[in-house]
N, C-alpha and C positions, 0 to 999 in steps of 0.2 A: 347830500351836501354836508361837508364837514362843519362841525360846530366849534366855535371859539369858547372853550371853557377852561377853567383853572380851579385850583383849590380855593382861591379867593372869590371866584365868580362861578359857582356851580349851578347846574340846572336843577330845578325841583323835580321830584319823581313824577309828578303829574305831567310836567312838560315833556320829560323824556318819553313817558308812555304815550302822550298825544302825538309826538313826532313819529314814534314807531308805528302807531296806528295809521298815521298819514302815509307812511311809506308802504305799509301792507295794503292799505285800501287802493293803492294805485296798481296792485297786482290784478291780473285778470283771472277768470275762472279756469280751473284745470280739471282733468279727469284723473282720478286717483284710484288705484286698486289696493285692496288690503283685506284683512280678516277681522270680522267683528269680534272683539273680546269682551266688551261690556255693552249692555243695552238697557237703557232706562226709559221706560215708557209708562209714565204715571197716568192713572185714570183721570180724565178730564183735562189734562194738561195739553196745551196747544203745541208744545215743542217736545221733540224726542231727542235724547242725548245718546250718542254712541261713541265708542273708542275704536278707532281703526288702527290695526297693527300690521307691520311688515312681517310676514311669516318667517323670513330668513334673517331678520335682524331685530335686535331689541330696541325698536323705535315705534312709538305710538303717537297718535294725534287725535284730539277730540273732534267730533263731528256733531253738528246740530242741524236739525231740519224740522220743518213744519209737519204737523201730524199727518196732513193729507199726502205729503210726499212719502212718508214711511208706510202709510196704510196701503199704498199701491203695491207694495212688495211684502207686506206683513205676513202673508200666508206662506211665503217661500224663503224668508230671511229670518235667521235667529242667530244667537251667539255661536261663533265658530264658523259661520258661513263666510264665503269669499264674495266680495261685492266690488263693483266699480261705481264710483261716486263722482258726479259732476258737481263741483263745489267751488266757492270763492273763499280765499283766506280772509279771516276777520281777526281783529285785535280787540280784546275786551279790556279796555283801559283800566277800570277800577282794580282788577286783579292782575293785570299784566299777563294775560293768557291768550295764546294763539289757538284758534280753532278754525274749522272749515264749515261754512254754511252750505249744506247740500240742497240742490234744487232738483236732483234726480238720482235715484239709486237703482242700479241694475244688478241682479244676482249673476254670478259667473256660472254658467251652465256646465254640466258634465262634459258635453261635447267640446266646449271651448277649453276646458281644463285638459282633456285628453289630447287635443290638438297641440296645446302648449307643451305638454309632456313629450309628445312625439317630436316636436321641434327641438326641445332640449336634448332628447335622446340622440337625435342625429348630430347635434352640435358636439356633444360629449364623445360620441363614437368617432367623430372625425379627428378628435384629439388623441385617440388611441386608448382611452380610459377603460374600454370594454374588451380590449384585445386579449386573446387567449394566452399569448406568451407572457402576459403580466400575471397570470394566475399562479399562485404558489401552492405547493402540496401541504396538506395538513399533517402535523406530526402524528406518528403512530399512536403514541401514548402521552398526551399532554399532562404535565404535572399540575399546571394551574390554568384554569379556563376563565377568561373574562366574559361576563354576561351583562349585556345592556338590555333592560326589560322593565316593563311597568311594575310598580310596587304591588305586591300581593296579587299578582295577576295569574290567570290560568297558564299563560305562556311560561312564566317563571317556574310554576309548580311542575309543568310538564318537562321542562329541560332538567331541572334539578333531580326530580324523582327518577326519570328514565336514565339519566347519566349515572346516578349513584346505584341504581339497580344493575346497570351493566358493569360498572367498575367502582366498587364501594370506596376505593382510596382516592378517587378524583377530588380535587379541591376547586372551589369557585371564588372568584373575586367579582361580586355583584354590584352593579350600579343601577339603582332604581331611578327611572326618569319618566317624564310624561311622554306617552307614545301617541298622543293625538292632541290637537289644539295648537294654540299659538306658542306655547312654551316647548313643544316637542323638539323642534329642530335644534335650537341652541343647547338644550339639555343632552340630547343624544350625541351631538357633535362633541360636546365637552367630555362626556363619558367615554366615548371612543378614543379620544386623544389621551385622556388620563390612563386608560388601560394600555394603550399602545406604548406609553412612556414607561410602563413597568417592565423591567427586564425579565421577571419571573413568569409573566403571562405568555403562554405558548400559542394561544388562539383566542379570538374574540367572537362571541355570538351576539348578534343583534336580533332580538326576537319580539314579536307581538302576535296576538291572535288575529283572527279575521276581522273584517270591517268593510265599510263602504269605501268607495273611491276617495271621497273627501277625507275619511278617517286615515287612509293610508298615504295621503299626499305628503306628509312630512318625510316619508322615506323615499320620495322622488325629488327631494329638494337638492338643488345644485351644490349648496355648501356642504351638505352631508355626503353627497357622492364624491366630491373632491377630497373631503377629509378621509374617507375610507380609502380612496386611491393613493393617498400619501402614507398610509399605515405601513410599517415594517412588519407587523404581525399579521398572519393570515386571518381573514375575516370571513365569517359564515353568516349569510343572510337567511333569516327564518321569519319572514313577514307574511302574515295572513295564511291562506290556504293555497292549494295547488293552482287554482285559476288566477290568483293575485300575482301581479308582476310589477312591483315598483322598480325604479331605476337602481335601487340598492342591490337588487338581485344580479344586475348586469355587471356592476363594478366589484362585487364581492368575489373572493377567491372560490367560494363554494356556495351554491344556492340550495337551501333545504326547503322542502315543500311545506313543512310545519315545524313548530318548535320541537315536537317529539322526534321528527326526522333529523333535526339538527343535533340532538343528543346522540342519536345513533351514528351519525356521520363523524362526530368529533371524538367520541369515546368508544373504544372497542368493548365487546362483550366478553367478560371474563370467562363465562361458560364456554362460549364459542372458541376462545383462544385456548382454553384447556383441552377442549375436544381436538383442536387442530394440533396441539402439542402431542396429545396421545396418538393421533393418527400418524403424525410424522415419526414419533418414536416407534410405533408398530411397524411402519414402513421400513425404517432403518434397521429394526431388529430382523425383519424378514430378509432384507437385503444381506445383512451380515451373516445370518444363518445360511442363506443360499450360497454365499461365498465359502463359508466353512465346509458346508456339505460337498461342494464341488471340489475343493482342495482335498477333502478326506477321500472322495472317490478316486481322484487322481493319484493320491499317495497309495491307496490300497491297490490300484492297478499296477503301479510301479513295484510295490512289494511282491505282487504275485508273479512277476517275471522271473524266469529261471536264474538269471545272473544275480538277482537279489536274494534267492534262496541259498545259492552257493557263491557268495561274493568272491572267493578265492579262485573260482573257476576261470574268471577273466584273466587273473594274474598268471595262472598256470598256462592257459592257452597262449598268452602273450610271451611267457617265458620260453615255451617251445619254439615259438616263432623267432624269438631273439637268438636262441641257440642255433637254429637252422641258418639264420642269416649270418651268424658269427662264423659257423663252419664254412659256409659258402664264400664269405668274404676272405677267409684265410686261404681257401683253395685258389680263389681267383688271384689273390695277392702272391701266393707261391708260384703260380703259373707265370705271372707277370715278371716276378724276380728271376725265375729260371730262364725265361726267354731273354730278358735283359742281360743276364750273365752270359748266355750263349752269344748274343750279338756282340757283347763287349769282348769276348775271347776272340771271335772272328776278326773284329776290328783291330784288336791288338796284334794279331798275327799278321794282318795285312800291313799295319804300320811298321812292324818290325822288318817285314820282308822288303819294304820299300825304303827303309831308312838308309842314309849314307853309311852309317856304321856297319850295316850288314854288307854293303858293297865292299867296304875296306876289308872286312873279314875274309872276303873271297880272294884277297891278294891285290886288290886295286889300290892306287895311290892318287892323291889330289895334289896338283902343283899349284902353289900360290906365290905370287910376287911379293916383294918386300912390303907393299902397301896392303896386302891381303887379298888382292884380286886373284880370282881363279884363272888359270891359264887353260884356254880351250883349243888354241891353235899354235903350231910352232912359229907361225909368223908373228905372234904377239910378243916374243922374247928376242933378245939380242945375244949374240955370242958373248960369253964371259959374265952374263947377268946371274946374280945369286937368287936362287929360288928355294922355297920350302916345300918339301914333299911330305904330306900327311899320310900315314899308314895306320893300320889297325892298332898297333901298339905304341904309336907316338908319331914323331916327325923327324925328317932328315933335311940337311942343308945340302943343296946340289948347286953345281955351276954349269951353265950352258956352254957347250963346246961346239964349234962349227962342224958341219959335216965335211967329211973328206971324200 
């Protein structure tokens, strides 16, 4: 219910605290899951104080319970353990503090944790976060490697020493974080995002040594998995040892069995690369030498041929052939010209023999009328008509007279 207050009529702090307590007391009991970050169990005290934290978010809440409630699970519950608490919200008015009054505490077993991880794994896989086509190739020679690892840990030493032994010039941008416990997830997520935002970082390694299933739980956290899936920089997961398989291994672009293996996968070995260069150089030299030897043998074979010993011999042989062909062509052309001349003489004689001029030379005449028409029959002309008579030496004008 809203309260009618103003600057002139404010409520006392005690009244506000009492009202909040009244509202909270009306809340029922709830089951809450979290991770114990602080545990205060004073000898002789009848109440145990705990701090319960959400592993994926920076949110905590205080929990109190009677000693006998905690004693029931004291052998299996300690700081860092995950528990499920049945509690009722309470408001401590003098300090204005909210807490949970636990009436039952249950440890979360390994089997239950694994079942939840399997369910989360299926859910993320259905979104395609583990698909192979999302995997990116690692650069052949990264100039700057981002490393997310525990401070002064064996994993950090393994990665740095093995990488620099393989390629001394490699550089690292290291982010030291908590790799287990309640602060692991937010610190690892923040470090991954910081390194991914650096343009010079070519690949990111997230590494830690082996541990129990509970120790490796932060690397199966949904927030971390999604943060890695959103990275533009290739990510290598090097968590635990070969049998360990957190969800980070599935979303990362490359999975390394150990931190040492991560260094081998990310950085090439300078000795191996030099050996490979020498091998390729020797292979190229052998190949080139083989080509040169083959060409030298071919050239020697060509030089050993007779026409190479006497190169002018080919020209001389071809010159004789050209002379023979020239003489032959001249003979053939002469024969053709002689035959053509003979045929032309015969044709000319025939033309001369058959020409009208030759007929006129023999004493014949051709009669033509005034219009030039040739007279072929006496019936074609009339008495008294003027005709022209063509003879060999010219023409005569004649007049047609009737027969008597």
